[in-house]
C-alpha positions in Angstrom: 46.0 -4.2 -25.5 44.2 -1.0 -26.2 41.4 0.0 -28.1 40.7 2.4 -30.6 41.0 5.8 -28.9 44.1 5.0 -26.4 42.9 3.8 -23.7 44.1 0.4 -22.1 41.3 -2.3 -23.0 41.0 -5.1 -20.3 40.2 -8.3 -21.8 36.7 -9.2 -21.9 37.3 -12.5 -20.2 38.6 -11.5 -17.7 35.9 -10.5 -15.6 32.5 -10.5 -17.6 33.6 -14.0 -19.2 33.8 -15.4 -15.7 30.2 -14.0 -14.8 28.8 -15.2 -18.3 30.5 -18.6 -16.9 29.6 -18.8 -13.2 25.3 -17.7 -14.8 25.5 -20.9 -17.3 27.3 -23.7 -14.5 24.2 -22.1 -12.4 21.9 -23.3 -14.9 23.7 -26.7 -16.0 23.3 -27.2 -12.4 19.8 -27.5 -12.4 17.9 -31.1 -13.8 17.8 -31.7 -16.8 15.8 -34.0 -18.8 11.5 -33.8 -18.7 11.8 -32.8 -15.1 9.0 -29.8 -16.0 6.9 -31.8 -17.7 2.8 -31.9 -17.0 4.2 -28.3 -15.6 3.3 -24.9 -17.2 5.2 -21.6 -16.8 4.3 -18.0 -17.6 7.5 -15.5 -18.4 6.9 -12.4 -18.4 10.4 -11.2 -19.7 11.6 -9.1 -23.0 15.6 -8.8 -23.1 16.9 -12.7 -23.2 13.3 -14.4 -22.8 14.7 -17.1 -24.9 17.5 -17.9 -22.9 14.8 -18.6 -20.1 11.8 -20.2 -21.9 14.7 -22.5 -23.8 15.5 -23.3 -20.3 12.4 -24.3 -19.6 11.2 -26.4 -22.5 14.7 -28.3 -22.1 13.3 -29.5 -19.1 9.9 -30.6 -20.6 7.9 -27.1 -19.1 5.4 -25.8 -21.6 5.9 -21.9 -21.5 3.3 -18.8 -22.0 5.4 -15.9 -22.6 4.3 -12.6 -22.9 6.2 -9.4 -22.3 5.0 -7.3 -19.5 7.0 -4.3 -20.4 10.0 -4.1 -23.8 12.7 -1.9 -23.7 13.0 1.1 -26.2 15.3 0.6 -29.4 18.3 2.6 -28.3 17.9 4.7 -31.3 14.6 6.0 -30.4 15.8 7.3 -26.6 16.5 10.9 -26.8 16.1 10.7 -22.6 19.6 8.8 -22.8 21.6 11.5 -25.4 19.9 14.2 -23.1 21.3 12.5 -19.6 24.9 11.6 -21.4 25.3 15.4 -22.4 23.6 16.8 -19.1 27.0 14.4 -17.8 29.9 15.6 -20.0 28.5 19.1 -19.1 28.4 18.4 -15.8 31.9 16.0 -15.3 31.3 13.8 -12.4 33.6 12.8 -9.7 32.1 9.3 -8.7 30.3 7.5 -11.1 28.0 4.6 -9.8 27.2 1.8 -12.7 24.6 -0.4 -11.5 24.2 -3.2 -14.6 26.2 -4.8 -16.8 23.3 -4.3 -19.3 23.1 -0.6 -18.6 26.8 0.4 -19.1 26.5 -1.4 -22.1 23.5 0.2 -23.6 24.7 4.0 -22.7 28.3 3.4 -24.0 26.9 2.3 -27.2 23.9 5.0 -26.9 26.4 7.7 -26.7 28.8 6.8 -29.9 25.5 6.1 -31.8 25.1 10.1 -30.8 28.4 11.4 -31.6 29.2 11.6 -27.7 31.1 8.6 -27.2 34.6 9.9 -27.0 33.6 12.9 -24.5 32.0 10.6 -22.8 34.7 8.1 -22.1 37.2 11.1 -21.4 35.3 12.0 -18.6 34.3 8.8 -17.3 38.2 8.1 -17.5 38.5 11.4 -14.6 35.8 9.5 -12.3 36.0 7.3 -9.8 34.1 4.2 -11.3 32.2 2.1 -8.3 30.0 -0.9 -9.6 27.5 -3.2 -8.0 28.8 -6.6 -9.1 31.1 -8.4 -11.3 28.9 -8.3 -14.5 29.0 -4.6 -14.0 32.7 -4.4 -13.3 33.4 -6.6 -16.7 31.2 -4.3 -18.6 33.1 -1.7 -17.8 37.0 -3.3 -17.9 35.6 -4.4 -20.8 34.7 -1.1 -22.1 38.9 0.5 -21.4 37.7 2.0 -17.9 38.8 0.7 -14.4 36.3 0.7 -11.3 37.3 1.6 -8.1 35.4 -0.5 -6.1 33.1 -3.3 -6.0 29.9 -3.8 -3.5 30.7 -7.0 -1.8 27.7 -8.0 -1.7 25.5 -6.6 -5.3 23.4 -4.5 -3.9 22.3 -1.0 -5.8 22.2 0.7 -1.5 26.3 -1.3 -1.0 27.6 0.3 -4.3 26.0 3.9 -3.2 27.5 2.9 0.6 31.1 3.0 -1.4 30.7 6.7 -3.2 29.6 7.7 0.7 32.7 5.7 2.2 34.6 8.2 -0.2 33.0 10.9 1.2 30.7 13.1 -1.6 29.2 16.2 0.4 30.3 19.0 -2.6 31.1 16.4 -5.2 29.6 15.4 -8.2 28.0 11.6 -8.6 26.2 10.4 -11.7 24.1 6.8 -11.4 23.5 4.7 -14.2 19.9 3.7 -13.5 18.5 0.1 -14.1 15.7 0.6 -15.2 13.8 2.4 -12.3 14.5 5.8 -10.2 15.9 4.5 -6.8 15.1 7.1 -4.7 15.6 5.8 -1.7 19.3 5.7 -2.5 19.1 8.9 -4.4 18.2 10.5 -1.4 21.4 9.0 0.3 23.4 10.9 -2.2 22.2 13.9 -2.1 21.6 14.4 2.2 25.5 13.5 2.0 25.8 16.8 0.5 26.4 15.3 -3.1 25.0 16.8 -6.6 23.7 13.8 -8.5 23.2 13.3 -12.0 21.3 10.4 -13.6 21.3 7.8 -16.4 18.8 6.1 -18.2 20.3 3.8 -20.6 17.3 1.7 -21.0 13.7 2.7 -20.3 10.1 0.3 -20.0 7.7 0.8 -22.7 4.6 -1.0 -23.3 4.8 -4.5 -25.1 4.4 -4.0 -29.1 1.2 -6.9 -29.1 -1.1 -6.7 -25.9 -3.0 -9.3 -26.9 -0.2 -11.9 -25.8 0.1 -10.4 -22.3 -3.9 -10.6 -22.3 -3.6 -14.2 -23.0 -1.3 -14.6 -19.8 -3.3 -12.1 -17.8 -6.7 -15.0 -17.9 -3.9 -18.1 -17.5 -2.4 -16.6 -14.4 -6.2 -15.5 -12.7 -7.7 -19.0 -14.0 -5.0 -20.6 -12.0 -3.3 -22.2 -15.6 0.2 -21.9 -14.5 2.5 -23.5 -12.1 4.2 -20.8 -11.9 4.9 -17.3 -13.3 8.6 -15.3 -13.8 9.5 -11.9 -13.8 13.0 -10.6 -14.2 12.3 -7.2 -13.8 10.4 -5.1 -11.7 8.4 -3.1 -14.4 6.7 -6.4 -15.6 4.7 -6.5 -12.3 3.6 -3.0 -13.3 3.3 -4.0 -16.7 1.5 -7.1 -15.8 -1.0 -5.8 -13.0 -2.1 -2.7 -15.2 -2.8 -4.8 -18.3 -5.2 -6.3 -15.2 -6.5 -3.4 -14.3 -7.6 -2.5 -18.0 -8.8 -6.0 -18.6 -11.0 -5.6 -15.0 -8.8 -8.5 -13.7 -6.7 -6.7 -11.4 -7.9 -8.3 -8.7 -8.6 -11.9 -9.8 -4.8 -11.9 -11.1 -3.4 -10.3 -7.7 -5.3 -13.3 -5.7 -4.4 -15.9 -7.9 -0.4 -14.7 -7.5 -1.4 -15.0 -3.6 -2.8 -18.2 -3.5 -2.7 -20.6 -6.6 -0.1 -19.4 -8.7 3.7 -19.0 -7.4 5.5 -16.1 -8.8 9.4 -16.8 -9.0 11.4 -13.2 -9.1 14.8 -13.0 -10.1 15.9 -10.9 -6.8 14.9 -8.8 -4.4 14.4 -6.1 -6.6 12.0 -7.4 -9.0 10.4 -9.1 -6.4 9.8 -5.5 -4.2 6.2 -4.9 -6.3 5.4 -8.1 -5.7 5.7 -8.1 -1.6 4.2 -4.3 -2.3 1.0 -6.4 -3.2 0.5 -9.3 -0.5 2.4 -11.5 -2.9 5.4 -14.1 -1.8 7.5 -14.8 -4.6 10.0 -17.5 -4.6 13.7 -15.5 -5.3 17.2 -17.4 -5.5 20.2 -16.6 -3.8 22.5 -15.5 -6.6 20.2 -12.8 -8.2 21.3 -14.8 -11.7 19.0 -16.2 -14.5 20.3 -19.6 -14.4 19.8 -19.2 -10.3 16.2 -18.1 -11.7 16.5 -21.2 -13.9 17.4 -23.4 -10.6 14.7 -22.2 -8.0 11.8 -23.1 -10.2 12.7 -26.4 -11.1 13.6 -27.3 -7.4 10.1 -25.6 -6.3 7.5 -27.2 -9.0 9.5 -30.8 -8.2 9.4 -30.2 -5.0 5.6 -28.8 -4.1 4.0 -29.8 -7.7 4.5 -33.6 -7.3 2.7 -36.1 -5.8 3.0 -39.6 -5.4 0.0 -41.6 -3.5 -0.8 -44.8 -3.0 -4.5 -46.1 -4.2 -5.7 -49.2 -3.4 -5.4 -49.7 -7.1 -1.5 -49.1 -7.2 0.9 -46.0 -7.2 -0.4 -42.7 -8.6 1.8 -40.2 -9.5 0.4 -36.3 -10.2 3.6 -34.0 -11.7 1.6 -30.3 -12.7 -1.0 -31.3 -15.3 0.0 -34.8 -15.7 -1.2 -37.7 -14.4 0.4 -41.5 -14.6 -0.9 -44.9 -13.3 -0.1 -48.0 -14.4 2.6 -47.1 -17.2 -0.7 -44.7 -18.4 0.1 -40.9 -18.3 -2.5 -38.3 -19.4 -2.8 -34.3 -18.8 -6.0 -33.2 -16.7 -7.9 -29.9 -18.0 -8.1 -27.5 -15.4 -11.0 -28.1 -13.5 -10.2 -32.2 -13.2 -7.1 -31.4 -12.2 -7.9 -28.7 -9.5 -10.8 -31.6 -7.8 -8.0 -34.4 -8.6 -5.8 -32.1 -6.0 -8.0 -31.0 -3.4 -8.9 -34.9 -3.4 -5.2 -36.0 -3.1 -4.3 -33.4 -0.4 -6.7 -35.7 2.1 -6.0 -39.4 1.0 -9.4 -41.8 1.4 -10.9 -38.8 3.5 -14.4 -37.9 2.0 -15.2 -34.2 0.3 -18.5 -33.0 0.5 -19.7 -31.2 -2.8 -19.6 -27.8 -1.0 -16.0 -28.4 -0.6 -15.2 -29.7 -3.9 -17.9 -26.8 -5.5 -15.2 -24.5 -4.4 -12.4 -25.8 -6.7 -14.7 -24.5 -9.7 -15.8 -21.1 -9.3 -17.4 -21.5 -12.4 -20.0 -23.9 -11.8 -22.9 -23.2 -10.2 -24.7 -26.0 -8.8 -24.3 -29.7 -8.0 -25.3 -30.6 -10.8 -22.4 -29.1 -12.8 -20.3 -30.6 -10.1 -21.4 -34.1 -10.6 -20.1 -33.2 -14.9 -17.2 -32.3 -13.8 -16.1 -35.0 -11.5 -18.2 -37.7 -14.2 -14.9 -35.6 -16.7 -12.0 -36.4 -14.3 -13.4 -39.5 -14.2 -13.2 -39.9 -18.1 -9.4 -38.7 -17.9 -8.1 -40.8 -15.4 -6.4 -43.7 -16.4 -8.9 -45.8 -14.7 -12.4 -44.2 -13.1 -11.8 -46.4 -10.1 -9.5 -44.5 -9.3 -12.2 -42.0 -7.5 -15.4 -43.1 -5.5 -19.0 -41.7 -5.5 -20.1 -41.5 -1.4 -23.6 -41.8 -1.7 -25.3 -38.1 -0.5 -21.7 -36.8 0.9 -19.5 -36.7 -1.9 -16.7 -37.9 -3.1 -13.1 -39.7 -2.0 -9.9 -41.3 -3.4 -10.3 -44.4 -3.7 -6.7 -46.0 -1.7 
């Protein structure tokens, strides 16, 4: 089978289809139904955010979506055209492809600029090395052959393949995935290569920054059960937005302790780790695996069942179920109940409970908050007052 240019074209289902199927199967393997009911999840992604939101909402979660960054429209990306012209003018011996999406954007951008045939001729003469099966599928679907694939889907391993071939005195083109991987580019240059880069997509600020402000406030107030990241620039975008609001300190502290972060892979996780945040990361760096990891994390760490003196009490996220009745608790009440459940039957002092209510300035405010908690619970007798000492869960 061939395309209009006469180049051999591989059936799209040969590789890209299999990778997409694997990802979908991973997502389907995660428990479905209302397993996330009561949980509130923040989504920071722009591209493919609808897939992620749908996966969480189908499982019962409430989603707060605010793109932390967005991808610049391809027709407005003069940088992509300039990168492409430079690579055509200096034909590479080796091309390193890091993402399927980036490859497709590069080919589409070249076609739109009238450079498609010239780029195709250059790529046909190069040894194309791909980071993973999705990138391989995109390369083959566009009518090109690859010369090797990284075993572990890492950029460093793909660059390693190039170094094994020998790059001294040769020209290497690297397709970037949203940011410049300085360490890997330096490995190539140190080995004697002349390196050109192409950035098929650039991250720019979101069009509606008010939504991002609401997400920052929700994380800082610990009103979310997890916040997801599918790109490293999204982490920087969220922190930058928080800094503009004077909330970067409280945002980072909330991500360190209170609101778990979930990253699609180690590249995305890196800026979180730099901030002292330890994110949950799936073993396979796929959207479906991210969904499964979030489901497993929340259902393992966000659900508690306590045998009280009045019967079993189940807490799942913001939802409390008791005696067949389910209610949703506001943030303050939820924080106090979580503290009481963490030490069932133990008396928690007023000072200890005030730590859960940063907005409460005195013990009177605590008493009012506790009264609201009791009123919100299916049975107010679940929380007992211990005179002059504090409060306890009735177990």
